[in-house]
Each structure stands twice: as C-alpha cells, then as structure tokens.
Chimera marker file (.cmm) of the C-alpha trace (Angstrom):
<marker_set name="trace">
<marker id="1" x="-43.842" y="30.622" z="-1.344" r="1" g="1" b="0" radius="0.5"/>
<marker id="2" x="-42.193" y="33.565" z="-3.029" r="1" g="1" b="0" radius="0.5"/>
<marker id="3" x="-43.764" y="36.991" z="-2.681" r="1" g="1" b="0" radius="0.5"/>
<marker id="4" x="-43.449" y="40.044" z="-4.814" r="1" g="1" b="0" radius="0.5"/>
<marker id="5" x="-42.300" y="43.241" z="-3.167" r="1" g="1" b="0" radius="0.5"/>
<marker id="6" x="-45.802" y="44.686" z="-3.418" r="1" g="1" b="0" radius="0.5"/>
<marker id="7" x="-47.314" y="41.794" z="-1.423" r="1" g="1" b="0" radius="0.5"/>
<marker id="8" x="-44.729" y="41.832" z="1.365" r="1" g="1" b="0" radius="0.5"/>
<marker id="9" x="-45.887" y="43.054" z="4.796" r="1" g="1" b="0" radius="0.5"/>
<marker id="10" x="-45.648" y="46.829" z="5.011" r="1" g="1" b="0" radius="0.5"/>
<marker id="11" x="-45.212" y="47.234" z="1.265" r="1" g="1" b="0" radius="0.5"/>
<marker id="12" x="-47.271" y="49.908" z="-0.446" r="1" g="1" b="0" radius="0.5"/>
<marker id="13" x="-49.893" y="48.951" z="-3.021" r="1" g="1" b="0" radius="0.5"/>
<marker id="14" x="-48.391" y="48.813" z="-6.520" r="1" g="1" b="0" radius="0.5"/>
<marker id="15" x="-51.378" y="50.735" z="-7.915" r="1" g="1" b="0" radius="0.5"/>
<marker id="16" x="-50.464" y="53.871" z="-5.982" r="1" g="1" b="0" radius="0.5"/>
<marker id="17" x="-46.734" y="53.407" z="-5.473" r="1" g="1" b="0" radius="0.5"/>
<marker id="18" x="-43.876" y="55.504" z="-6.645" r="1" g="1" b="0" radius="0.5"/>
<marker id="19" x="-41.045" y="53.058" z="-7.202" r="1" g="1" b="0" radius="0.5"/>
<marker id="20" x="-37.360" y="53.755" z="-7.593" r="1" g="1" b="0" radius="0.5"/>
<marker id="21" x="-35.424" y="50.668" z="-8.567" r="1" g="1" b="0" radius="0.5"/>
<marker id="22" x="-31.729" y="50.142" z="-9.099" r="1" g="1" b="0" radius="0.5"/>
<marker id="23" x="-31.009" y="46.912" z="-10.958" r="1" g="1" b="0" radius="0.5"/>
<marker id="24" x="-27.518" y="45.544" z="-11.448" r="1" g="1" b="0" radius="0.5"/>
<marker id="25" x="-26.289" y="43.892" z="-14.619" r="1" g="1" b="0" radius="0.5"/>
<marker id="26" x="-22.869" y="42.680" z="-15.693" r="1" g="1" b="0" radius="0.5"/>
<marker id="27" x="-23.317" y="43.628" z="-19.366" r="1" g="1" b="0" radius="0.5"/>
<marker id="28" x="-25.684" y="46.054" z="-21.080" r="1" g="1" b="0" radius="0.5"/>
<marker id="29" x="-27.228" y="43.067" z="-22.913" r="1" g="1" b="0" radius="0.5"/>
<marker id="30" x="-28.387" y="41.688" z="-19.540" r="1" g="1" b="0" radius="0.5"/>
<marker id="31" x="-30.982" y="44.463" z="-19.148" r="1" g="1" b="0" radius="0.5"/>
<marker id="32" x="-34.580" y="43.278" z="-19.231" r="1" g="1" b="0" radius="0.5"/>
<marker id="33" x="-37.807" y="45.250" z="-19.577" r="1" g="1" b="0" radius="0.5"/>
<marker id="34" x="-39.569" y="45.650" z="-16.241" r="1" g="1" b="0" radius="0.5"/>
<marker id="35" x="-43.348" y="46.012" z="-16.286" r="1" g="1" b="0" radius="0.5"/>
<marker id="36" x="-45.271" y="47.507" z="-13.379" r="1" g="1" b="0" radius="0.5"/>
<marker id="37" x="-48.457" y="49.443" z="-12.682" r="1" g="1" b="0" radius="0.5"/>
<marker id="38" x="-46.481" y="51.711" z="-10.339" r="1" g="1" b="0" radius="0.5"/>
<marker id="39" x="-44.996" y="55.088" z="-11.175" r="1" g="1" b="0" radius="0.5"/>
<marker id="40" x="-41.539" y="53.544" z="-11.627" r="1" g="1" b="0" radius="0.5"/>
<marker id="41" x="-38.093" y="54.998" z="-12.202" r="1" g="1" b="0" radius="0.5"/>
<marker id="42" x="-35.522" y="52.298" z="-13.055" r="1" g="1" b="0" radius="0.5"/>
<marker id="43" x="-31.761" y="52.824" z="-12.984" r="1" g="1" b="0" radius="0.5"/>
<marker id="44" x="-29.573" y="50.056" z="-14.404" r="1" g="1" b="0" radius="0.5"/>
<marker id="45" x="-26.127" y="49.680" z="-12.815" r="1" g="1" b="0" radius="0.5"/>
<marker id="46" x="-24.105" y="48.066" z="-15.608" r="1" g="1" b="0" radius="0.5"/>
<marker id="47" x="-20.613" y="47.024" z="-14.497" r="1" g="1" b="0" radius="0.5"/>
<marker id="48" x="-19.058" y="47.014" z="-17.978" r="1" g="1" b="0" radius="0.5"/>
<marker id="49" x="-20.133" y="50.652" z="-18.359" r="1" g="1" b="0" radius="0.5"/>
<marker id="50" x="-18.402" y="51.661" z="-15.104" r="1" g="1" b="0" radius="0.5"/>
<marker id="51" x="-21.606" y="52.079" z="-13.094" r="1" g="1" b="0" radius="0.5"/>
<marker id="52" x="-21.319" y="52.878" z="-9.395" r="1" g="1" b="0" radius="0.5"/>
<marker id="53" x="-21.887" y="50.112" z="-6.896" r="1" g="1" b="0" radius="0.5"/>
<marker id="54" x="-25.333" y="49.585" z="-5.399" r="1" g="1" b="0" radius="0.5"/>
<marker id="55" x="-24.516" y="51.402" z="-2.154" r="1" g="1" b="0" radius="0.5"/>
<marker id="56" x="-23.205" y="54.471" z="-3.986" r="1" g="1" b="0" radius="0.5"/>
<marker id="57" x="-26.266" y="54.510" z="-6.250" r="1" g="1" b="0" radius="0.5"/>
<marker id="58" x="-28.672" y="54.302" z="-3.299" r="1" g="1" b="0" radius="0.5"/>
<marker id="59" x="-26.771" y="57.017" z="-1.414" r="1" g="1" b="0" radius="0.5"/>
<marker id="60" x="-27.108" y="59.292" z="-4.443" r="1" g="1" b="0" radius="0.5"/>
<marker id="61" x="-30.837" y="58.575" z="-4.925" r="1" g="1" b="0" radius="0.5"/>
<marker id="62" x="-33.511" y="60.902" z="-3.608" r="1" g="1" b="0" radius="0.5"/>
<marker id="63" x="-36.223" y="59.212" z="-1.539" r="1" g="1" b="0" radius="0.5"/>
<marker id="64" x="-39.733" y="59.339" z="-2.994" r="1" g="1" b="0" radius="0.5"/>
<marker id="65" x="-42.946" y="59.495" z="-1.005" r="1" g="1" b="0" radius="0.5"/>
<marker id="66" x="-43.645" y="60.057" z="2.679" r="1" g="1" b="0" radius="0.5"/>
<marker id="67" x="-43.349" y="56.443" z="3.905" r="1" g="1" b="0" radius="0.5"/>
<marker id="68" x="-40.644" y="54.677" z="1.877" r="1" g="1" b="0" radius="0.5"/>
<marker id="69" x="-40.423" y="50.891" z="1.748" r="1" g="1" b="0" radius="0.5"/>
<marker id="70" x="-37.319" y="49.036" z="0.552" r="1" g="1" b="0" radius="0.5"/>
<marker id="71" x="-36.981" y="45.505" z="-0.777" r="1" g="1" b="0" radius="0.5"/>
<marker id="72" x="-33.352" y="44.443" z="-1.228" r="1" g="1" b="0" radius="0.5"/>
<marker id="73" x="-31.994" y="41.184" z="-2.665" r="1" g="1" b="0" radius="0.5"/>
<marker id="74" x="-28.556" y="40.189" z="-3.911" r="1" g="1" b="0" radius="0.5"/>
<marker id="75" x="-25.068" y="39.383" z="-2.655" r="1" g="1" b="0" radius="0.5"/>
<marker id="76" x="-25.158" y="39.090" z="1.158" r="1" g="1" b="0" radius="0.5"/>
<marker id="77" x="-22.472" y="41.675" z="1.944" r="1" g="1" b="0" radius="0.5"/>
<marker id="78" x="-24.003" y="44.276" z="-0.364" r="1" g="1" b="0" radius="0.5"/>
<marker id="79" x="-27.494" y="43.621" z="1.006" r="1" g="1" b="0" radius="0.5"/>
<marker id="80" x="-26.218" y="44.132" z="4.567" r="1" g="1" b="0" radius="0.5"/>
<marker id="81" x="-24.530" y="47.446" z="3.608" r="1" g="1" b="0" radius="0.5"/>
<marker id="82" x="-27.684" y="48.698" z="1.883" r="1" g="1" b="0" radius="0.5"/>
<marker id="83" x="-29.935" y="47.819" z="4.813" r="1" g="1" b="0" radius="0.5"/>
<marker id="84" x="-27.569" y="49.498" z="7.293" r="1" g="1" b="0" radius="0.5"/>
<marker id="85" x="-27.463" y="52.620" z="5.154" r="1" g="1" b="0" radius="0.5"/>
<marker id="86" x="-31.253" y="52.822" z="4.873" r="1" g="1" b="0" radius="0.5"/>
<marker id="87" x="-31.908" y="52.166" z="8.577" r="1" g="1" b="0" radius="0.5"/>
<marker id="88" x="-29.004" y="54.066" z="10.152" r="1" g="1" b="0" radius="0.5"/>
<marker id="89" x="-28.294" y="56.915" z="7.751" r="1" g="1" b="0" radius="0.5"/>
<marker id="90" x="-31.666" y="57.427" z="6.077" r="1" g="1" b="0" radius="0.5"/>
<marker id="91" x="-33.511" y="56.480" z="9.279" r="1" g="1" b="0" radius="0.5"/>
<marker id="92" x="-36.071" y="54.226" z="7.595" r="1" g="1" b="0" radius="0.5"/>
<marker id="93" x="-38.067" y="52.134" z="10.038" r="1" g="1" b="0" radius="0.5"/>
<marker id="94" x="-36.333" y="48.744" z="9.927" r="1" g="1" b="0" radius="0.5"/>
<marker id="95" x="-39.760" y="47.079" z="9.608" r="1" g="1" b="0" radius="0.5"/>
<marker id="96" x="-40.104" y="48.803" z="6.224" r="1" g="1" b="0" radius="0.5"/>
<marker id="97" x="-36.918" y="47.240" z="4.852" r="1" g="1" b="0" radius="0.5"/>
<marker id="98" x="-37.163" y="43.653" z="3.599" r="1" g="1" b="0" radius="0.5"/>
<marker id="99" x="-33.834" y="42.092" z="2.676" r="1" g="1" b="0" radius="0.5"/>
<marker id="100" x="-32.529" y="38.762" z="1.344" r="1" g="1" b="0" radius="0.5"/>
<marker id="101" x="-28.901" y="37.789" z="0.744" r="1" g="1" b="0" radius="0.5"/>
<marker id="102" x="-28.871" y="35.128" z="-1.969" r="1" g="1" b="0" radius="0.5"/>
<marker id="103" x="-25.124" y="34.442" z="-2.236" r="1" g="1" b="0" radius="0.5"/>
<marker id="104" x="-21.743" y="35.399" z="-0.774" r="1" g="1" b="0" radius="0.5"/>
<marker id="105" x="-18.971" y="36.844" z="-2.877" r="1" g="1" b="0" radius="0.5"/>
<marker id="106" x="-16.047" y="34.442" z="-3.248" r="1" g="1" b="0" radius="0.5"/>
<marker id="107" x="-17.950" y="31.313" z="-2.171" r="1" g="1" b="0" radius="0.5"/>
<marker id="108" x="-19.390" y="28.639" z="-4.415" r="1" g="1" b="0" radius="0.5"/>
<marker id="109" x="-22.835" y="27.175" z="-3.819" r="1" g="1" b="0" radius="0.5"/>
<marker id="110" x="-21.174" y="23.985" z="-2.551" r="1" g="1" b="0" radius="0.5"/>
<marker id="111" x="-19.065" y="25.939" z="-0.044" r="1" g="1" b="0" radius="0.5"/>
<marker id="112" x="-22.163" y="27.734" z="1.230" r="1" g="1" b="0" radius="0.5"/>
<marker id="113" x="-23.959" y="24.398" z="1.727" r="1" g="1" b="0" radius="0.5"/>
<marker id="114" x="-20.962" y="22.990" z="3.598" r="1" g="1" b="0" radius="0.5"/>
<marker id="115" x="-20.901" y="26.021" z="5.902" r="1" g="1" b="0" radius="0.5"/>
<marker id="116" x="-24.642" y="25.766" z="6.516" r="1" g="1" b="0" radius="0.5"/>
<marker id="117" x="-24.358" y="22.045" z="7.301" r="1" g="1" b="0" radius="0.5"/>
<marker id="118" x="-21.438" y="22.658" z="9.670" r="1" g="1" b="0" radius="0.5"/>
<marker id="119" x="-23.410" y="25.411" z="11.419" r="1" g="1" b="0" radius="0.5"/>
<marker id="120" x="-26.498" y="23.200" z="11.757" r="1" g="1" b="0" radius="0.5"/>
<marker id="121" x="-24.400" y="20.402" z="13.251" r="1" g="1" b="0" radius="0.5"/>
<marker id="122" x="-22.956" y="22.747" z="15.873" r="1" g="1" b="0" radius="0.5"/>
<marker id="123" x="-26.388" y="23.886" z="17.090" r="1" g="1" b="0" radius="0.5"/>
<link id1="1" id2="2" r="1" g="1" b="0" radius="0.2"/>
<link id1="2" id2="3" r="1" g="1" b="0" radius="0.2"/>
<link id1="3" id2="4" r="1" g="1" b="0" radius="0.2"/>
<link id1="4" id2="5" r="1" g="1" b="0" radius="0.2"/>
<link id1="5" id2="6" r="1" g="1" b="0" radius="0.2"/>
<link id1="6" id2="7" r="1" g="1" b="0" radius="0.2"/>
<link id1="7" id2="8" r="1" g="1" b="0" radius="0.2"/>
<link id1="8" id2="9" r="1" g="1" b="0" radius="0.2"/>
<link id1="9" id2="10" r="1" g="1" b="0" radius="0.2"/>
<link id1="10" id2="11" r="1" g="1" b="0" radius="0.2"/>
<link id1="11" id2="12" r="1" g="1" b="0" radius="0.2"/>
<link id1="12" id2="13" r="1" g="1" b="0" radius="0.2"/>
<link id1="13" id2="14" r="1" g="1" b="0" radius="0.2"/>
<link id1="14" id2="15" r="1" g="1" b="0" radius="0.2"/>
<link id1="15" id2="16" r="1" g="1" b="0" radius="0.2"/>
<link id1="16" id2="17" r="1" g="1" b="0" radius="0.2"/>
<link id1="17" id2="18" r="1" g="1" b="0" radius="0.2"/>
<link id1="18" id2="19" r="1" g="1" b="0" radius="0.2"/>
<link id1="19" id2="20" r="1" g="1" b="0" radius="0.2"/>
<link id1="20" id2="21" r="1" g="1" b="0" radius="0.2"/>
<link id1="21" id2="22" r="1" g="1" b="0" radius="0.2"/>
<link id1="22" id2="23" r="1" g="1" b="0" radius="0.2"/>
<link id1="23" id2="24" r="1" g="1" b="0" radius="0.2"/>
<link id1="24" id2="25" r="1" g="1" b="0" radius="0.2"/>
<link id1="25" id2="26" r="1" g="1" b="0" radius="0.2"/>
<link id1="26" id2="27" r="1" g="1" b="0" radius="0.2"/>
<link id1="27" id2="28" r="1" g="1" b="0" radius="0.2"/>
<link id1="28" id2="29" r="1" g="1" b="0" radius="0.2"/>
<link id1="29" id2="30" r="1" g="1" b="0" radius="0.2"/>
<link id1="30" id2="31" r="1" g="1" b="0" radius="0.2"/>
<link id1="31" id2="32" r="1" g="1" b="0" radius="0.2"/>
<link id1="32" id2="33" r="1" g="1" b="0" radius="0.2"/>
<link id1="33" id2="34" r="1" g="1" b="0" radius="0.2"/>
<link id1="34" id2="35" r="1" g="1" b="0" radius="0.2"/>
<link id1="35" id2="36" r="1" g="1" b="0" radius="0.2"/>
<link id1="36" id2="37" r="1" g="1" b="0" radius="0.2"/>
<link id1="37" id2="38" r="1" g="1" b="0" radius="0.2"/>
<link id1="38" id2="39" r="1" g="1" b="0" radius="0.2"/>
<link id1="39" id2="40" r="1" g="1" b="0" radius="0.2"/>
<link id1="40" id2="41" r="1" g="1" b="0" radius="0.2"/>
<link id1="41" id2="42" r="1" g="1" b="0" radius="0.2"/>
<link id1="42" id2="43" r="1" g="1" b="0" radius="0.2"/>
<link id1="43" id2="44" r="1" g="1" b="0" radius="0.2"/>
<link id1="44" id2="45" r="1" g="1" b="0" radius="0.2"/>
<link id1="45" id2="46" r="1" g="1" b="0" radius="0.2"/>
<link id1="46" id2="47" r="1" g="1" b="0" radius="0.2"/>
<link id1="47" id2="48" r="1" g="1" b="0" radius="0.2"/>
<link id1="48" id2="49" r="1" g="1" b="0" radius="0.2"/>
<link id1="49" id2="50" r="1" g="1" b="0" radius="0.2"/>
<link id1="50" id2="51" r="1" g="1" b="0" radius="0.2"/>
<link id1="51" id2="52" r="1" g="1" b="0" radius="0.2"/>
<link id1="52" id2="53" r="1" g="1" b="0" radius="0.2"/>
<link id1="53" id2="54" r="1" g="1" b="0" radius="0.2"/>
<link id1="54" id2="55" r="1" g="1" b="0" radius="0.2"/>
<link id1="55" id2="56" r="1" g="1" b="0" radius="0.2"/>
<link id1="56" id2="57" r="1" g="1" b="0" radius="0.2"/>
<link id1="57" id2="58" r="1" g="1" b="0" radius="0.2"/>
<link id1="58" id2="59" r="1" g="1" b="0" radius="0.2"/>
<link id1="59" id2="60" r="1" g="1" b="0" radius="0.2"/>
<link id1="60" id2="61" r="1" g="1" b="0" radius="0.2"/>
<link id1="61" id2="62" r="1" g="1" b="0" radius="0.2"/>
<link id1="62" id2="63" r="1" g="1" b="0" radius="0.2"/>
<link id1="63" id2="64" r="1" g="1" b="0" radius="0.2"/>
<link id1="64" id2="65" r="1" g="1" b="0" radius="0.2"/>
<link id1="65" id2="66" r="1" g="1" b="0" radius="0.2"/>
<link id1="66" id2="67" r="1" g="1" b="0" radius="0.2"/>
<link id1="67" id2="68" r="1" g="1" b="0" radius="0.2"/>
<link id1="68" id2="69" r="1" g="1" b="0" radius="0.2"/>
<link id1="69" id2="70" r="1" g="1" b="0" radius="0.2"/>
<link id1="70" id2="71" r="1" g="1" b="0" radius="0.2"/>
<link id1="71" id2="72" r="1" g="1" b="0" radius="0.2"/>
<link id1="72" id2="73" r="1" g="1" b="0" radius="0.2"/>
<link id1="73" id2="74" r="1" g="1" b="0" radius="0.2"/>
<link id1="74" id2="75" r="1" g="1" b="0" radius="0.2"/>
<link id1="75" id2="76" r="1" g="1" b="0" radius="0.2"/>
<link id1="76" id2="77" r="1" g="1" b="0" radius="0.2"/>
<link id1="77" id2="78" r="1" g="1" b="0" radius="0.2"/>
<link id1="78" id2="79" r="1" g="1" b="0" radius="0.2"/>
<link id1="79" id2="80" r="1" g="1" b="0" radius="0.2"/>
<link id1="80" id2="81" r="1" g="1" b="0" radius="0.2"/>
<link id1="81" id2="82" r="1" g="1" b="0" radius="0.2"/>
<link id1="82" id2="83" r="1" g="1" b="0" radius="0.2"/>
<link id1="83" id2="84" r="1" g="1" b="0" radius="0.2"/>
<link id1="84" id2="85" r="1" g="1" b="0" radius="0.2"/>
<link id1="85" id2="86" r="1" g="1" b="0" radius="0.2"/>
<link id1="86" id2="87" r="1" g="1" b="0" radius="0.2"/>
<link id1="87" id2="88" r="1" g="1" b="0" radius="0.2"/>
<link id1="88" id2="89" r="1" g="1" b="0" radius="0.2"/>
<link id1="89" id2="90" r="1" g="1" b="0" radius="0.2"/>
<link id1="90" id2="91" r="1" g="1" b="0" radius="0.2"/>
<link id1="91" id2="92" r="1" g="1" b="0" radius="0.2"/>
<link id1="92" id2="93" r="1" g="1" b="0" radius="0.2"/>
<link id1="93" id2="94" r="1" g="1" b="0" radius="0.2"/>
<link id1="94" id2="95" r="1" g="1" b="0" radius="0.2"/>
<link id1="95" id2="96" r="1" g="1" b="0" radius="0.2"/>
<link id1="96" id2="97" r="1" g="1" b="0" radius="0.2"/>
<link id1="97" id2="98" r="1" g="1" b="0" radius="0.2"/>
<link id1="98" id2="99" r="1" g="1" b="0" radius="0.2"/>
<link id1="99" id2="100" r="1" g="1" b="0" radius="0.2"/>
<link id1="100" id2="101" r="1" g="1" b="0" radius="0.2"/>
<link id1="101" id2="102" r="1" g="1" b="0" radius="0.2"/>
<link id1="102" id2="103" r="1" g="1" b="0" radius="0.2"/>
<link id1="103" id2="104" r="1" g="1" b="0" radius="0.2"/>
<link id1="104" id2="105" r="1" g="1" b="0" radius="0.2"/>
<link id1="105" id2="106" r="1" g="1" b="0" radius="0.2"/>
<link id1="106" id2="107" r="1" g="1" b="0" radius="0.2"/>
<link id1="107" id2="108" r="1" g="1" b="0" radius="0.2"/>
<link id1="108" id2="109" r="1" g="1" b="0" radius="0.2"/>
<link id1="109" id2="110" r="1" g="1" b="0" radius="0.2"/>
<link id1="110" id2="111" r="1" g="1" b="0" radius="0.2"/>
<link id1="111" id2="112" r="1" g="1" b="0" radius="0.2"/>
<link id1="112" id2="113" r="1" g="1" b="0" radius="0.2"/>
<link id1="113" id2="114" r="1" g="1" b="0" radius="0.2"/>
<link id1="114" id2="115" r="1" g="1" b="0" radius="0.2"/>
<link id1="115" id2="116" r="1" g="1" b="0" radius="0.2"/>
<link id1="116" id2="117" r="1" g="1" b="0" radius="0.2"/>
<link id1="117" id2="118" r="1" g="1" b="0" radius="0.2"/>
<link id1="118" id2="119" r="1" g="1" b="0" radius="0.2"/>
<link id1="119" id2="120" r="1" g="1" b="0" radius="0.2"/>
<link id1="120" id2="121" r="1" g="1" b="0" radius="0.2"/>
<link id1="121" id2="122" r="1" g="1" b="0" radius="0.2"/>
<link id1="122" id2="123" r="1" g="1" b="0" radius="0.2"/>
</marker_set>
C-alpha cells in the first residue's frame, strides 16, 4: 500500500512539521495546488522557465528544523544523487531519508521490464 511522506517511518507529524518541497514540472501549466496542514514552503522547478535541476535546488536550500526528514521520488539517477548529497554532504541520518526511483532516463517502461526480467532470471 502507498504511504504519504507523513506516515513513513521516521517522518515527522504533518501537524507540527515545517516542510520544504521542491516539485519539478516541465511547463508552468503543470503546476498543481498542494494542500497540507504543515508549515510548507513549495518551490516549483519549471524546466521551460530555466529552473535549476533538483540537486542544485536542494544544495541551495536551507534546512529547516532540528531533525530533518527527506522523502525523495523521481528519476532513479536524480534520486540517487539527492540521497547521496543529503547523507554525505548534509550528514542527514540515512534512516531519515526515504527514496524511490520510479523511472530511468533514456529507458522505456518496456526496456525496464525486460531488464528486470533478465535480472530475475539470473538470480
């Protein structure tokens, strides 16, 4: 079952959280309103407007709170870079960083399935 970031292990309660979120969008029309009970600051990274990449945006962001928690989802390579940055450079406890790579740049869904099937057959 899917979980929201606020119900993930180690995640702070949304009622008392300060949230900083960077959301990516291809076009400005892709932006959607985000509702939350948290004290949230949302930054949209819109490619057509020349926004920085996710890693650059996170590097430039100031951490909020005394025990930060990160939930990262997106393209696998970008997710890996973000997690490494948070754990190695920002020294977040790796148990407070949840991450999911949903796709790989340059590969179709069919190619990903073929790779997964080939990997499962080799095990």
